[in-house]
NUTOR-578910 format. One record per residue (C-alpha): residue in one letter; x negated, y, z negated; residue number from 0. Coordinates in steps of 0.5 Angstrom, whole numbers, padded with zeros to 4 digits. Example, Ala and Ser with C-alpha at 12.3 -4.5 7.8 and 13.67 -1.06 7.14 Angstrom:
rest: A, X: -0025, Y: -0009, Z: -0016, nr: 0 $
rest: S, X: -0027, Y: -0002, Z: -0014, nr: 1 $
This chain:
rest: M, X: -0307, Y: -0046, Z: 0076, nr: 0 $
rest: S, X: -0301, Y: -0047, Z: 0080, nr: 1 $
rest: V, X: -0294, Y: -0049, Z: 0077, nr: 2 $
rest: N, X: -0288, Y: -0051, Z: 0081, nr: 3 $
rest: N, X: -0281, Y: -0051, Z: 0079, nr: 4 $
rest: R, X: -0279, Y: -0056, Z: 0084, nr: 5 $
rest: D, X: -0283, Y: -0062, Z: 0087, nr: 6 $
rest: N, X: -0281, Y: -0061, Z: 0095, nr: 7 $
rest: V, X: -0286, Y: -0055, Z: 0096, nr: 8 $
rest: A, X: -0286, Y: -0055, Z: 0103, nr: 9 $
rest: V, X: -0282, Y: -0048, Z: 0103, nr: 10 $
rest: E, X: -0284, Y: -0041, Z: 0106, nr: 11 $
rest: R, X: -0283, Y: -0036, Z: 0100, nr: 12 $
rest: E, X: -0285, Y: -0029, Z: 0098, nr: 13 $
rest: I, X: -0290, Y: -0029, Z: 0093, nr: 14 $
rest: T, X: -0289, Y: -0023, Z: 0088, nr: 15 $
rest: R, X: -0295, Y: -0021, Z: 0083, nr: 16 $
rest: I, X: -0294, Y: -0019, Z: 0076, nr: 17 $
rest: D, X: -0300, Y: -0016, Z: 0073, nr: 18 $
rest: N, X: -0298, Y: -0015, Z: 0066, nr: 19 $
rest: P, X: -0293, Y: -0020, Z: 0064, nr: 20 $
rest: A, X: -0289, Y: -0020, Z: 0057, nr: 21 $
rest: V, X: -0288, Y: -0028, Z: 0057, nr: 22 $
rest: V, X: -0290, Y: -0033, Z: 0062, nr: 23 $
rest: A, X: -0287, Y: -0040, Z: 0061, nr: 24 $
rest: Q, X: -0292, Y: -0046, Z: 0065, nr: 25 $
rest: N, X: -0288, Y: -0052, Z: 0066, nr: 26 $
rest: I, X: -0285, Y: -0053, Z: 0059, nr: 27 $
rest: G, X: -0282, Y: -0059, Z: 0057, nr: 28 $
rest: K, X: -0279, Y: -0061, Z: 0050, nr: 29 $
rest: D, X: -0278, Y: -0068, Z: 0048, nr: 30 $
rest: Y, X: -0274, Y: -0070, Z: 0041, nr: 31 $
rest: L, X: -0274, Y: -0077, Z: 0038, nr: 32 $
rest: L, X: -0268, Y: -0080, Z: 0036, nr: 33 $
rest: K, X: -0268, Y: -0085, Z: 0031, nr: 34 $
rest: G, X: -0263, Y: -0090, Z: 0028, nr: 35 $
rest: A, X: -0255, Y: -0089, Z: 0028, nr: 36 $
rest: S, X: -0256, Y: -0082, Z: 0032, nr: 37 $
rest: A, X: -0259, Y: -0086, Z: 0037, nr: 38 $
rest: N, X: -0254, Y: -0091, Z: 0038, nr: 39 $
rest: A, X: -0247, Y: -0088, Z: 0037, nr: 40 $
rest: G, X: -0242, Y: -0093, Z: 0036, nr: 41 $
rest: R, X: -0247, Y: -0099, Z: 0035, nr: 42 $
rest: G, X: -0244, Y: -0105, Z: 0031, nr: 43 $
rest: L, X: -0245, Y: -0107, Z: 0024, nr: 44 $
rest: G, X: -0252, Y: -0111, Z: 0024, nr: 45 $
rest: R, X: -0255, Y: -0109, Z: 0030, nr: 46 $
rest: Q, X: -0262, Y: -0107, Z: 0029, nr: 47 $
rest: N, X: -0263, Y: -0099, Z: 0029, nr: 48 $
rest: R, X: -0267, Y: -0097, Z: 0035, nr: 49 $
rest: S, X: -0270, Y: -0090, Z: 0037, nr: 50 $
rest: R, X: -0270, Y: -0086, Z: 0044, nr: 51 $
rest: T, X: -0273, Y: -0080, Z: 0047, nr: 52 $
rest: V, X: -0268, Y: -0074, Z: 0049, nr: 53 $
rest: D, X: -0271, Y: -0069, Z: 0054, nr: 54 $
rest: A, X: -0269, Y: -0062, Z: 0052, nr: 55 $
rest: L, X: -0273, Y: -0059, Z: 0057, nr: 56 $
rest: R, X: -0276, Y: -0061, Z: 0063, nr: 57 $
rest: S, X: -0281, Y: -0057, Z: 0067, nr: 58 $
rest: V, X: -0279, Y: -0050, Z: 0066, nr: 59 $
rest: S, X: -0283, Y: -0044, Z: 0069, nr: 60 $
rest: F, X: -0281, Y: -0037, Z: 0069, nr: 61 $
rest: V, X: -0285, Y: -0030, Z: 0069, nr: 62 $
rest: A, X: -0282, Y: -0024, Z: 0065, nr: 63 $
rest: G, X: -0285, Y: -0018, Z: 0067, nr: 64 $
rest: K, X: -0285, Y: -0012, Z: 0061, nr: 65 $
rest: G, X: -0278, Y: -0009, Z: 0060, nr: 66 $
rest: E, X: -0274, Y: -0014, Z: 0063, nr: 67 $
rest: S, X: -0267, Y: -0017, Z: 0060, nr: 68 $
rest: I, X: -0266, Y: -0024, Z: 0061, nr: 69 $
rest: G, X: -0260, Y: -0028, Z: 0060, nr: 70 $
rest: I, X: -0260, Y: -0035, Z: 0059, nr: 71 $
rest: V, X: -0253, Y: -0039, Z: 0060, nr: 72 $
rest: G, X: -0251, Y: -0046, Z: 0061, nr: 73 $
rest: R, X: -0247, Y: -0051, Z: 0057, nr: 74 $
rest: N, X: -0248, Y: -0054, Z: 0050, nr: 75 $
rest: G, X: -0254, Y: -0058, Z: 0050, nr: 76 $
rest: S, X: -0257, Y: -0055, Z: 0056, nr: 77 $
rest: G, X: -0263, Y: -0053, Z: 0052, nr: 78 $
rest: K, X: -0262, Y: -0046, Z: 0052, nr: 79 $
rest: S, X: -0264, Y: -0045, Z: 0044, nr: 80 $
rest: T, X: -0269, Y: -0050, Z: 0045, nr: 81 $
rest: L, X: -0273, Y: -0045, Z: 0050, nr: 82 $
rest: L, X: -0272, Y: -0039, Z: 0045, nr: 83 $
rest: R, X: -0275, Y: -0043, Z: 0040, nr: 84 $
rest: I, X: -0281, Y: -0045, Z: 0044, nr: 85 $
rest: V, X: -0282, Y: -0037, Z: 0046, nr: 86 $
rest: S, X: -0281, Y: -0035, Z: 0039, nr: 87 $
rest: G, X: -0287, Y: -0040, Z: 0037, nr: 88 $
rest: S, X: -0282, Y: -0043, Z: 0032, nr: 89 $
rest: E, X: -0283, Y: -0050, Z: 0036, nr: 90 $
rest: A, X: -0289, Y: -0052, Z: 0040, nr: 91 $
rest: P, X: -0287, Y: -0055, Z: 0047, nr: 92 $
rest: T, X: -0289, Y: -0062, Z: 0048, nr: 93 $
rest: S, X: -0292, Y: -0061, Z: 0055, nr: 94 $
rest: G, X: -0294, Y: -0054, Z: 0059, nr: 95 $
rest: M, X: -0296, Y: -0048, Z: 0055, nr: 96 $
rest: I, X: -0292, Y: -0041, Z: 0053, nr: 97 $
rest: H, X: -0296, Y: -0034, Z: 0053, nr: 98 $
rest: V, X: -0293, Y: -0028, Z: 0050, nr: 99 $
rest: S, X: -0296, Y: -0021, Z: 0050, nr: 100 $
rest: S, X: -0293, Y: -0020, Z: 0043, nr: 101 $
rest: Q, X: -0290, Y: -0023, Z: 0037, nr: 102 $
rest: P, X: -0283, Y: -0025, Z: 0039, nr: 103 $
rest: T, X: -0277, Y: -0024, Z: 0034, nr: 104 $
rest: L, X: -0272, Y: -0029, Z: 0034, nr: 105 $
rest: L, X: -0265, Y: -0027, Z: 0032, nr: 106 $
rest: G, X: -0259, Y: -0032, Z: 0031, nr: 107 $
rest: V, X: -0262, Y: -0035, Z: 0025, nr: 108 $
rest: A, X: -0260, Y: -0031, Z: 0018, nr: 109 $
rest: P, X: -0266, Y: -0029, Z: 0013, nr: 110 $
rest: A, X: -0266, Y: -0034, Z: 0007, nr: 111 $
rest: L, X: -0262, Y: -0030, Z: 0002, nr: 112 $
rest: Q, X: -0264, Y: -0032, Z: -0005, nr: 113 $
rest: S, X: -0257, Y: -0033, Z: -0009, nr: 114 $
rest: W, X: -0261, Y: -0031, Z: -0016, nr: 115 $
rest: L, X: -0264, Y: -0024, Z: -0013, nr: 116 $
rest: T, X: -0261, Y: -0018, Z: -0012, nr: 117 $
rest: G, X: -0258, Y: -0015, Z: -0005, nr: 118 $
rest: E, X: -0264, Y: -0010, Z: -0005, nr: 119 $
rest: Q, X: -0269, Y: -0015, Z: -0007, nr: 120 $
rest: N, X: -0267, Y: -0020, Z: -0001, nr: 121 $
rest: A, X: -0267, Y: -0014, Z: 0004, nr: 122 $
rest: Y, X: -0274, Y: -0012, Z: 0002, nr: 123 $
rest: L, X: -0276, Y: -0020, Z: 0002, nr: 124 $
rest: G, X: -0272, Y: -0021, Z: 0009, nr: 125 $
rest: L, X: -0276, Y: -0015, Z: 0012, nr: 126 $
rest: L, X: -0282, Y: -0017, Z: 0010, nr: 127 $
rest: A, X: -0281, Y: -0024, Z: 0013, nr: 128 $
rest: L, X: -0279, Y: -0021, Z: 0020, nr: 129 $
rest: G, X: -0286, Y: -0018, Z: 0020, nr: 130 $
rest: M, X: -0285, Y: -0011, Z: 0017, nr: 131 $
rest: Q, X: -0290, Y: -0007, Z: 0013, nr: 132 $
rest: A, X: -0289, Y: -0007, Z: 0006, nr: 133 $
rest: E, X: -0288, Y: 0001, Z: 0005, nr: 134 $
rest: E, X: -0284, Y: 0001, Z: 0011, nr: 135 $
rest: A, X: -0280, Y: -0005, Z: 0008, nr: 136 $
rest: R, X: -0279, Y: -0001, Z: 0002, nr: 137 $
rest: D, X: -0277, Y: 0006, Z: 0006, nr: 138 $
rest: T, X: -0272, Y: 0002, Z: 0010, nr: 139 $
rest: V, X: -0268, Y: -0002, Z: 0004, nr: 140 $
rest: P, X: -0263, Y: 0004, Z: 0002, nr: 141 $
rest: E, X: -0261, Y: 0004, Z: 0010, nr: 142 $
rest: I, X: -0260, Y: -0003, Z: 0010, nr: 143 $
rest: I, X: -0256, Y: -0003, Z: 0003, nr: 144 $
rest: E, X: -0252, Y: 0003, Z: 0006, nr: 145 $
rest: W, X: -0250, Y: 0000, Z: 0013, nr: 146 $
rest: A, X: -0248, Y: -0006, Z: 0009, nr: 147 $
rest: E, X: -0243, Y: -0002, Z: 0005, nr: 148 $
rest: L, X: -0246, Y: -0006, Z: -0001, nr: 149 $
rest: G, X: -0245, Y: 0000, Z: -0006, nr: 150 $
rest: E, X: -0247, Y: -0002, Z: -0013, nr: 151 $
rest: A, X: -0247, Y: -0009, Z: -0012, nr: 152 $
rest: A, X: -0254, Y: -0008, Z: -0009, nr: 153 $
rest: T, X: -0257, Y: -0009, Z: -0016, nr: 154 $
rest: R, X: -0253, Y: -0015, Z: -0017, nr: 155 $
rest: P, X: -0255, Y: -0022, Z: -0016, nr: 156 $
rest: M, X: -0253, Y: -0025, Z: -0009, nr: 157 $
rest: G, X: -0249, Y: -0031, Z: -0012, nr: 158 $
rest: T, X: -0244, Y: -0026, Z: -0014, nr: 159 $
rest: Y, X: -0243, Y: -0023, Z: -0007, nr: 160 $
rest: S, X: -0237, Y: -0026, Z: -0003, nr: 161 $
rest: S, X: -0238, Y: -0029, Z: 0004, nr: 162 $
rest: G, X: -0237, Y: -0023, Z: 0008, nr: 163 $
rest: M, X: -0242, Y: -0019, Z: 0003, nr: 164 $
rest: G, X: -0247, Y: -0024, Z: 0005, nr: 165 $
rest: S, X: -0246, Y: -0024, Z: 0012, nr: 166 $
rest: K, X: -0246, Y: -0016, Z: 0013, nr: 167 $
rest: L, X: -0253, Y: -0016, Z: 0009, nr: 168 $
rest: S, X: -0256, Y: -0022, Z: 0013, nr: 169 $
rest: F, X: -0254, Y: -0018, Z: 0019, nr: 170 $
rest: A, X: -0256, Y: -0011, Z: 0017, nr: 171 $
rest: I, X: -0263, Y: -0015, Z: 0015, nr: 172 $
rest: S, X: -0264, Y: -0019, Z: 0022, nr: 173 $
rest: T, X: -0262, Y: -0012, Z: 0026, nr: 174 $
rest: A, X: -0267, Y: -0008, Z: 0022, nr: 175 $
rest: V, X: -0273, Y: -0009, Z: 0026, nr: 176 $
rest: R, X: -0274, Y: -0006, Z: 0033, nr: 177 $
rest: P, X: -0279, Y: -0012, Z: 0037, nr: 178 $
rest: E, X: -0282, Y: -0011, Z: 0043, nr: 179 $
rest: I, X: -0280, Y: -0018, Z: 0045, nr: 180 $
rest: L, X: -0273, Y: -0020, Z: 0042, nr: 181 $
rest: L, X: -0269, Y: -0026, Z: 0043, nr: 182 $
rest: V, X: -0262, Y: -0027, Z: 0041, nr: 183 $
rest: D, X: -0259, Y: -0034, Z: 0040, nr: 184 $
rest: E, X: -0251, Y: -0033, Z: 0041, nr: 185 $
rest: A, X: -0247, Y: -0028, Z: 0036, nr: 186 $
rest: L, X: -0249, Y: -0027, Z: 0029, nr: 187 $
rest: S, X: -0244, Y: -0027, Z: 0024, nr: 188 $
rest: T, X: -0242, Y: -0020, Z: 0022, nr: 189 $
rest: G, X: -0236, Y: -0022, Z: 0017, nr: 190 $
rest: D, X: -0229, Y: -0019, Z: 0018, nr: 191 $
rest: S, X: -0226, Y: -0017, Z: 0024, nr: 192 $
rest: A, X: -0226, Y: -0010, Z: 0022, nr: 193 $
rest: F, X: -0233, Y: -0010, Z: 0021, nr: 194 $
rest: G, X: -0234, Y: -0012, Z: 0028, nr: 195 $
rest: A, X: -0234, Y: -0006, Z: 0032, nr: 196 $
rest: K, X: -0239, Y: -0003, Z: 0027, nr: 197 $
rest: A, X: -0244, Y: -0009, Z: 0028, nr: 198 $
rest: Q, X: -0243, Y: -0009, Z: 0036, nr: 199 $
rest: K, X: -0245, Y: -0002, Z: 0036, nr: 200 $
rest: R, X: -0252, Y: -0004, Z: 0032, nr: 201 $
rest: M, X: -0253, Y: -0009, Z: 0036, nr: 202 $
rest: D, X: -0252, Y: -0005, Z: 0042, nr: 203 $
rest: S, X: -0257, Y: 0000, Z: 0040, nr: 204 $
rest: L, X: -0262, Y: -0006, Z: 0038, nr: 205 $
rest: L, X: -0262, Y: -0009, Z: 0045, nr: 206 $
rest: E, X: -0263, Y: -0002, Z: 0048, nr: 207 $
rest: D, X: -0269, Y: -0001, Z: 0044, nr: 208 $
rest: A, X: -0272, Y: -0007, Z: 0045, nr: 209 $
rest: G, X: -0278, Y: -0008, Z: 0050, nr: 210 $
rest: N, X: -0276, Y: -0015, Z: 0053, nr: 211 $
rest: I, X: -0269, Y: -0019, Z: 0051, nr: 212 $
rest: F, X: -0268, Y: -0026, Z: 0052, nr: 213 $
rest: L, X: -0260, Y: -0027, Z: 0051, nr: 214 $
rest: V, X: -0257, Y: -0034, Z: 0050, nr: 215 $
rest: S, X: -0249, Y: -0033, Z: 0050, nr: 216 $
rest: H, X: -0243, Y: -0037, Z: 0052, nr: 217 $
rest: A, X: -0240, Y: -0030, Z: 0053, nr: 218 $
rest: L, X: -0241, Y: -0028, Z: 0060, nr: 219 $
rest: D, X: -0239, Y: -0021, Z: 0060, nr: 220 $
rest: T, X: -0244, Y: -0020, Z: 0054, nr: 221 $
rest: V, X: -0250, Y: -0023, Z: 0059, nr: 222 $
rest: K, X: -0247, Y: -0018, Z: 0065, nr: 223 $
rest: R, X: -0247, Y: -0012, Z: 0060, nr: 224 $
rest: N, X: -0254, Y: -0013, Z: 0057, nr: 225 $
rest: C, X: -0258, Y: -0017, Z: 0062, nr: 226 $
rest: D, X: -0261, Y: -0015, Z: 0070, nr: 227 $
rest: R, X: -0263, Y: -0022, Z: 0071, nr: 228 $
rest: C, X: -0261, Y: -0029, Z: 0069, nr: 229 $
rest: I, X: -0263, Y: -0036, Z: 0068, nr: 230 $
rest: W, X: -0259, Y: -0042, Z: 0068, nr: 231 $
rest: I, X: -0261, Y: -0049, Z: 0065, nr: 232 $
rest: H, X: -0257, Y: -0055, Z: 0065, nr: 233 $
rest: R, X: -0259, Y: -0061, Z: 0061, nr: 234 $
rest: G, X: -0266, Y: -0059, Z: 0061, nr: 235 $
rest: D, X: -0267, Y: -0057, Z: 0068, nr: 236 $
rest: M, X: -0267, Y: -0050, Z: 0071, nr: 237 $
rest: I, X: -0262, Y: -0049, Z: 0076, nr: 238 $
rest: A, X: -0262, Y: -0042, Z: 0078, nr: 239 $
rest: D, X: -0266, Y: -0036, Z: 0076, nr: 240 $
rest: G, X: -0264, Y: -0029, Z: 0079, nr: 241 $
rest: P, X: -0260, Y: -0023, Z: 0079, nr: 242 $
rest: T, X: -0255, Y: -0024, Z: 0073, nr: 243 $
rest: D, X: -0248, Y: -0023, Z: 0078, nr: 244 $
rest: E, X: -0251, Y: -0028, Z: 0083, nr: 245 $
rest: V, X: -0253, Y: -0033, Z: 0077, nr: 246 $
rest: I, X: -0246, Y: -0032, Z: 0073, nr: 247 $
rest: S, X: -0242, Y: -0033, Z: 0079, nr: 248 $
rest: Q, X: -0245, Y: -0040, Z: 0081, nr: 249 $
rest: Y, X: -0245, Y: -0042, Z: 0074, nr: 250 $
rest: S, X: -0238, Y: -0040, Z: 0073, nr: 251 $
rest: N, X: -0236, Y: -0044, Z: 0080, nr: 252 $
rest: F, X: -0240, Y: -0050, Z: 0077, nr: 253 $
rest: S, X: -0236, Y: -0049, Z: 0070, nr: 254 $
rest: D, X: -0229, Y: -0049, Z: 0074, nr: 255 $
rest: L, X: -0230, Y: -0055, Z: 0078, nr: 256 $
rest: L, X: -0232, Y: -0059, Z: 0071, nr: 257 $
rest: R, X: -0225, Y: -0056, Z: 0068, nr: 258 $
rest: K, X: -0221, Y: -0059, Z: 0074, nr: 259 $
rest: G, X: -0225, Y: -0065, Z: 0073, nr: 260 $
rest: E, X: -0228, Y: -0065, Z: 0080, nr: 261 $
rest: D, X: -0235, Y: -0068, Z: 0077, nr: 262 $
rest: S, X: -0237, Y: -0071, Z: 0084, nr: 263 $
rest: K, X: -0236, Y: -0064, Z: 0087, nr: 264 $
rest: S, X: -0239, Y: -0060, Z: 0081, nr: 265 $
rest: L, X: -0246, Y: -0065, Z: 0082, nr: 266 $
rest: E, X: -0246, Y: -0063, Z: 0089, nr: 267 $
rest: F, X: -0246, Y: -0056, Z: 0088, nr: 268 $
rest: L, X: -0251, Y: -0056, Z: 0082, nr: 269 $
rest: E, X: -0256, Y: -0059, Z: 0087, nr: 270 $
rest: E, X: -0254, Y: -0054, Z: 0092, nr: 271 $
rest: V, X: -0256, Y: -0049, Z: 0088, nr: 272 $
rest: Q, X: -0262, Y: -0052, Z: 0085, nr: 273 $
rest: A, X: -0265, Y: -0053, Z: 0092, nr: 274 $
rest: E, X: -0265, Y: -0045, Z: 0093, nr: 275 $
rest: L, X: -0269, Y: -0044, Z: 0086, nr: 276 $
rest: P, X: -0275, Y: -0041, Z: 0089, nr: 277 $
rest: I, X: -0282, Y: -0044, Z: 0088, nr: 278 $
rest: L, X: -0286, Y: -0041, Z: 0082, nr: 279 $
rest: E, X: -0293, Y: -0041, Z: 0082, nr: 280 $
rest: I, X: -0297, Y: -0038, Z: 0076, nr: 281 $
rest: R, X: -0304, Y: -0037, Z: 0077, nr: 282 $
rest: T, X: -0309, Y: -0036, Z: 0071, nr: 283 $
rest: T, X: -0316, Y: -0033, Z: 0072, nr: 284 $
């Protein structure tokens, strides 16, 4: 099977073979149907509700080799989080196929902590929900409680916690698993600012230990620090895929043009960058 990132296929290119990929995305598309007021912003009274289809992703294809760390950048609404959810398996693509070598773990969605359960009970159930085996989860709970600095509050119901205590516990649970494929959607809530350095150290350790990383972030320095490769998505289309420094530079130039109000130049630049996107052929045997 062959999948192309662009329609104009008459381009000479070097073929790179990846024998044992971690993630393969084949022509991924994702549509959402919006109904009623959400599909008719500003509609007048008495106007009939209508629906429309929004293309969150269109023909996105890429192959991630084992051990690659990939940043995903783009403006709000570009489809970055949608792509992560599809890779994680929490959403199915409307078209195309996604193949993964092991079950990915998606961070950025806090575990569903229950107010009537204690901190210890929530930690145990949260670890199970992340795929940890029961015995390992029981052994890990004390480390979670200590790291979140809950103390005696660990035996009290979550409903008695402050928002900061709940954020720390949620973060500790979410970062306790060392997955083969780690998906990080923006920064997790880490509580008060004094807690930030400790949380960043834990996140850095998690990123170092993961086999593959897909990192969605508006903090371009974070992407540069953690990812060797970067994918740029704009309004559902893949614009660039290459070395992080190169793609971040292109994305920053595009953003600067938009900030200056030079919309026509930004569009021209976008098209120029996308025209250089290599054609990806994915063959299955």
